[in-house]
Backbone as ProteinMPNN parsed JSONL, in Angstrom:
{"seq_chain_A": "AKFNRMLSKKHEIPIIEVDDMRRKFERLDADGSGNLEFEEFKTLILQLFAVKDPSDMPPGRLAAFWSIVDKDGSGEIDFEEFLVFYRQFSHPPRSK", "coords_chain_A": {"N_chain_A": [[1.145, -13.561, 12.212], [-0.859, -15.422, 11.705], [-2.93, -13.759, 10.839], [-1.768, -12.801, 8.48], [-1.736, -15.168, 6.967], [-4.488, -15.566, 6.651], [-5.155, -13.306, 5.116], [-3.634, -13.894, 2.874], [-4.96, -16.129, 1.801], [-7.552, -15.015, 1.4], [-7.109, -12.965, -0.505], [-5.792, -14.287, -2.443], [-2.95, -14.297, -2.622], [0.392, -15.243, -2.588], [1.746, -16.457, 0.507], [4.37, -15.74, 1.137], [4.681, -13.347, -0.23], [2.787, -11.77, 1.09], [3.91, -11.688, 3.659], [6.273, -10.304, 3.019], [5.192, -7.872, 2.145], [4.031, -7.058, 4.516], [6.296, -6.462, 6.015], [7.246, -4.256, 4.502], [5.135, -2.473, 4.894], [5.293, -2.085, 7.679], [7.799, -0.834, 7.816], [7.215, 1.554, 6.504], [5.38, 2.662, 8.184], [5.984, 5.041, 9.925], [5.332, 6.292, 12.369], [4.537, 4.223, 13.936], [1.859, 3.553, 14.343], [0.342, 1.484, 13.36], [-1.148, 1.921, 11.2], [-1.116, 3.581, 7.988], [-0.671, 6.97, 7.431], [-1.449, 9.833, 5.349], [1.045, 11.138, 4.645], [2.921, 9.111, 5.07], [1.955, 7.283, 3.24], [2.422, 8.724, 0.917], [5.211, 8.518, 0.73], [5.363, 5.805, 0.103], [4.142, 5.785, -2.479], [5.943, 7.351, -3.948], [8.168, 5.674, -3.858], [7.125, 3.394, -5.115], [6.68, 4.255, -7.722], [9.194, 4.973, -8.392], [10.037, 7.667, -8.085], [12.251, 10.216, -7.933], [12.422, 12.949, -7.287], [10.18, 14.513, -5.296], [8.588, 16.638, -6.236], [8.043, 15.967, -8.8], [5.834, 14.381, -8.841], [2.551, 14.873, -9.436], [0.356, 16.616, -7.227], [-2.386, 16.11, -7.47], [-2.475, 13.537, -8.513], [-1.43, 12.058, -6.408], [-3.483, 12.51, -4.552], [-5.566, 11.214, -5.88], [-4.695, 8.533, -5.869], [-4.708, 8.169, -3.101], [-7.448, 8.363, -2.563], [-8.288, 6.061, -3.796], [-7.074, 4.019, -2.287], [-7.786, 4.506, 0.414], [-10.376, 3.363, 1.141], [-12.415, 3.325, 3.062], [-12.502, 5.912, 3.919], [-11.258, 6.81, 6.244], [-8.987, 8.318, 6.656], [-6.646, 7.163, 7.118], [-4.764, 4.201, 6.342], [-5.161, 0.706, 6.712], [-3.375, -2.439, 7.122], [-4.544, -4.349, 5.379], [-5.875, -2.768, 3.431], [-3.633, -1.505, 2.354], [-2.261, -3.778, 1.393], [-3.951, -4.756, -0.69], [-3.951, -2.518, -2.42], [-1.155, -2.204, -2.939], [-0.526, -4.637, -4.148], [-2.139, -4.478, -6.427], [-0.944, -2.348, -7.841], [1.712, -3.099, -8.051], [1.722, -5.537, -9.236], [0.196, -5.587, -11.849], [-2.899, -6.745, -13.34], [-2.763, -9.275, -15.835], [-3.274, -9.014, -19.357], [-5.773, -10.784, -21.125]], "CA_chain_A": [[1.359, -14.56, 11.166], [-2.16, -16.011, 11.378], [-3.646, -12.749, 10.051], [-1.155, -12.802, 7.152], [-2.217, -16.358, 6.248], [-5.885, -15.315, 6.297], [-5.154, -12.36, 3.99], [-3.075, -14.614, 1.731], [-6.055, -16.915, 1.215], [-8.648, -14.13, 0.997], [-6.768, -12.192, -1.693], [-5.062, -15.182, -3.347], [-1.586, -13.8, -2.742], [1.27, -16.169, -1.862], [2.063, -16.011, 1.863], [5.682, -15.096, 1.161], [4.464, -11.959, -0.653], [2.072, -11.075, 2.169], [4.906, -11.431, 4.702], [7.162, -9.25, 2.513], [4.439, -6.62, 2.15], [3.866, -6.674, 5.921], [7.55, -5.799, 6.4], [7.26, -2.939, 3.842], [4.136, -1.665, 5.59], [5.826, -1.707, 8.994], [8.876, 0.141, 7.598], [6.613, 2.824, 6.107], [4.587, 3.164, 9.312], [7.017, 5.758, 10.688], [4.918, 6.629, 13.737], [4.212, 2.997, 14.655], [0.429, 3.535, 14.691], [-0.338, 0.31, 12.809], [-1.816, 2.399, 9.987], [-0.36, 4.589, 7.247], [-1.338, 8.235, 7.182], [-1.173, 10.304, 3.99], [2.472, 11.408, 4.405], [3.585, 7.811, 4.959], [1.495, 6.743, 1.963], [3.135, 9.481, -0.12], [6.523, 7.877, 0.629], [5.124, 4.563, -0.634], [3.885, 6.084, -3.893], [7.2, 7.803, -4.554], [8.986, 4.471, -4.023], [6.467, 2.503, -6.074], [6.86, 4.792, -9.069], [10.61, 5.347, -8.516], [10.109, 9.121, -8.248], [13.373, 10.707, -7.145], [12.099, 14.293, -6.81], [8.743, 14.538, -4.98], [7.853, 17.642, -7.012], [7.689, 15.364, -10.092], [4.552, 13.681, -8.689], [1.479, 15.864, -9.275], [-0.457, 16.425, -6.02], [-3.679, 15.523, -7.837], [-2.296, 12.092, -8.679], [-1.327, 11.514, -5.049], [-4.827, 12.543, -3.969], [-6.361, 10.174, -6.551], [-4.266, 7.249, -5.305], [-5.183, 8.104, -1.716], [-8.886, 8.084, -2.562], [-8.44, 4.652, -4.191], [-6.629, 3.107, -1.232], [-8.503, 4.764, 1.666], [-11.754, 3.055, 0.746], [-13.393, 3.626, 4.111], [-12.468, 7.339, 4.198], [-10.84, 7.025, 7.631], [-7.829, 9.205, 6.739], [-5.476, 6.31, 7.271], [-5.016, 2.887, 5.74], [-4.665, -0.428, 7.485], [-2.538, -3.335, 6.324], [-5.291, -4.992, 4.295], [-6.046, -1.771, 2.367], [-2.31, -1.378, 1.751], [-1.965, -5.016, 0.676], [-4.735, -4.779, -1.932], [-3.433, -1.449, -3.278], [0.221, -2.497, -3.354], [-0.595, -5.773, -5.076], [-2.738, -3.986, -7.676], [-0.031, -1.481, -8.575], [3.023, -3.699, -8.279], [1.472, -6.715, -10.066], [-1.071, -5.356, -12.568], [-3.476, -7.932, -13.985], [-2.306, -9.506, -17.208], [-4.323, -9.026, -20.367], [-6.077, -12.151, -21.583]], "C_chain_A": [[0.038, -15.186, 10.736], [-2.976, -15.063, 10.492], [-3.089, -12.702, 8.628], [-1.635, -13.996, 6.333], [-3.656, -16.167, 5.791], [-5.962, -14.369, 5.09], [-4.622, -13.017, 2.722], [-4.167, -15.411, 1.022], [-7.141, -16.014, 0.642], [-8.354, -13.427, -0.328], [-5.952, -12.985, -2.719], [-3.67, -14.648, -3.68], [-0.695, -14.773, -1.973], [1.709, -15.595, -0.513], [3.414, -15.313, 1.931], [5.581, -13.63, 0.734], [3.752, -11.155, 0.435], [3.054, -10.735, 3.291], [5.849, -10.303, 4.286], [6.453, -7.889, 2.549], [4.2, -6.127, 3.577], [5.125, -5.941, 6.399], [7.638, -4.408, 5.78], [6.319, -1.981, 4.567], [4.703, -1.173, 6.927], [6.974, -0.713, 8.868], [8.306, 1.518, 7.263], [5.812, 3.469, 7.238], [5.526, 3.846, 10.304], [6.621, 6.041, 12.126], [4.49, 5.409, 14.557], [2.754, 2.853, 15.051], [-0.287, 2.259, 14.256], [-1.131, 0.643, 11.563], [-0.876, 3.361, 9.277], [-1.229, 5.822, 7.08], [-0.872, 8.729, 5.806], [0.317, 10.507, 3.73], [3.269, 10.113, 4.27], [3.216, 7.147, 3.635], [2.219, 7.426, 0.804], [4.53, 8.883, -0.343], [6.412, 6.584, -0.168], [4.973, 4.824, -2.124], [5.171, 6.509, -4.593], [8.136, 6.619, -4.78], [8.427, 3.586, -5.125], [6.705, 2.957, -7.509], [8.285, 5.286, -9.321], [10.782, 6.832, -8.818], [11.212, 9.637, -7.334], [13.08, 12.083, -6.53], [10.592, 14.365, -6.553], [7.943, 15.561, -5.783], [7.471, 17.116, -8.402], [6.353, 14.619, -10.038], [3.465, 14.725, -8.468], [0.639, 15.582, -8.027], [-1.817, 15.793, -6.313], [-3.595, 14.021, -8.002], [-2.184, 11.428, -7.311], [-2.706, 11.45, -4.391], [-5.714, 11.455, -4.574], [-5.989, 8.796, -6.008], [-4.788, 7.088, -3.877], [-6.666, 7.758, -1.674], [-9.17, 6.637, -2.975], [-8.154, 3.737, -2.998], [-7.398, 3.284, 0.073], [-9.997, 4.588, 1.429], [-12.791, 3.428, 1.803], [-13.377, 5.094, 4.541], [-12.007, 7.705, 5.601], [-9.673, 8.014, 7.772], [-6.535, 8.464, 7.023], [-5.812, 4.952, 6.665], [-4.423, 1.806, 6.625], [-3.901, -1.37, 6.552], [-3.299, -3.962, 5.166], [-5.524, -4.014, 3.139], [-4.727, -1.586, 1.61], [-1.99, -2.579, 0.878], [-2.665, -5.048, -0.678], [-4.205, -3.726, -2.913], [-2.048, -1.798, -3.823], [0.247, -3.616, -4.381], [-1.116, -5.315, -6.438], [-1.729, -3.193, -8.496], [1.345, -2.077, -8.812], [2.923, -4.96, -9.135], [0.168, -6.491, -10.835], [-1.589, -6.625, -13.235], [-2.978, -8.048, -15.424], [-3.496, -9.519, -18.156], [-4.536, -10.467, -20.832], [-6.174, -12.192, -23.081]], "O_chain_A": [[-0.17, -15.452, 9.552], [-3.621, -15.487, 9.534], [-3.853, -12.577, 7.671], [-1.911, -13.86, 5.141], [-4.013, -16.554, 4.679], [-6.735, -14.6, 4.16], [-5.1, -12.733, 1.624], [-4.283, -15.37, -0.203], [-7.599, -16.229, -0.48], [-9.237, -13.303, -1.177], [-5.486, -12.442, -3.72], [-3.273, -14.559, -4.842], [-0.993, -15.099, -0.824], [2.006, -14.406, -0.4], [3.58, -14.378, 2.714], [6.294, -12.774, 1.257], [4.082, -9.992, 0.669], [3.034, -9.622, 3.816], [6.188, -9.444, 5.1], [7.046, -6.882, 2.937], [4.17, -4.921, 3.823], [5.037, -4.931, 7.097], [8.059, -3.467, 6.452], [6.664, -0.827, 4.822], [4.602, 0.008, 7.259], [7.119, 0.166, 9.719], [8.85, 2.535, 7.691], [5.595, 4.68, 7.241], [5.824, 3.312, 11.372], [7.473, 6.034, 13.015], [4.126, 5.538, 15.726], [2.435, 2.118, 15.986], [-1.391, 1.976, 14.721], [-1.719, -0.24, 10.938], [0.051, 3.896, 9.885], [-2.376, 5.734, 6.643], [-0.007, 8.116, 5.18], [0.812, 10.086, 2.684], [4.184, 10.027, 3.452], [4.058, 6.524, 2.988], [2.583, 6.775, -0.175], [4.975, 8.758, -1.484], [7.259, 6.295, -1.013], [5.607, 4.156, -2.941], [5.449, 6.07, -5.709], [8.828, 6.569, -5.797], [9.173, 3.089, -5.969], [6.909, 2.134, -8.403], [8.555, 5.935, -10.332], [11.564, 7.214, -9.689], [11.124, 9.515, -6.112], [13.449, 12.344, -5.385], [9.806, 14.287, -7.497], [6.744, 15.375, -5.991], [6.674, 17.738, -9.103], [5.8, 14.266, -11.08], [3.449, 15.393, -7.434], [0.251, 14.438, -7.79], [-2.339, 15.03, -5.5], [-4.539, 13.305, -7.668], [-2.767, 10.369, -7.077], [-3.051, 10.457, -3.751], [-6.519, 10.844, -3.871], [-6.868, 7.984, -5.72], [-5.249, 6.015, -3.491], [-7.096, 6.954, -0.846], [-10.17, 6.053, -2.557], [-8.904, 2.797, -2.734], [-7.641, 2.302, 0.775], [-10.773, 5.54, 1.508], [-13.915, 3.805, 1.47], [-14.142, 5.489, 5.421], [-12.325, 8.785, 6.098], [-9.398, 8.495, 8.872], [-5.469, 9.067, 7.152], [-6.98, 4.6, 6.497], [-3.347, 1.961, 7.203], [-3.797, -1.125, 5.35], [-2.75, -4.093, 4.072], [-5.384, -4.398, 1.978], [-4.71, -1.519, 0.381], [-1.506, -2.426, -0.243], [-2.037, -5.336, -1.697], [-4.032, -4.011, -4.098], [-1.803, -1.698, -5.026], [0.97, -3.537, -5.375], [-0.594, -5.719, -7.476], [-1.665, -3.349, -9.715], [2.076, -1.61, -9.686], [3.922, -5.406, -9.699], [-0.849, -7.113, -10.528], [-0.805, -7.479, -13.648], [-2.8, -7.052, -16.125], [-4.583, -9.976, -17.803], [-3.594, -11.255, -20.916], [-6.423, -13.252, -23.655]]}, "name": "protein", "num_of_chains": 1, "seq": "AKFNRMLSKKHEIPIIEVDDMRRKFERLDADGSGNLEFEEFKTLILQLFAVKDPSDMPPGRLAAFWSIVDKDGSGEIDFEEFLVFYRQFSHPPRSK"}
């Protein structure tokens, strides 16, 4: 909970959203590693874009999203990387 509050302040995201995203992250973390690997991330993308048939999502697009979110190139993403990515794609910035 303390880590969630820190991320809430750091990224200016309401704590209720951070807590909700933490629950989504933990549900997607099928192997319980504390990180999302590519296959778990793929599930996220399909949900985020409401893709019913995985073959409708071009592999190149999945790879592009992965390269955006896995900023440190570790091959897995931690909660903070997920939080920033999810927030960016689920709440795009408004035009001024």
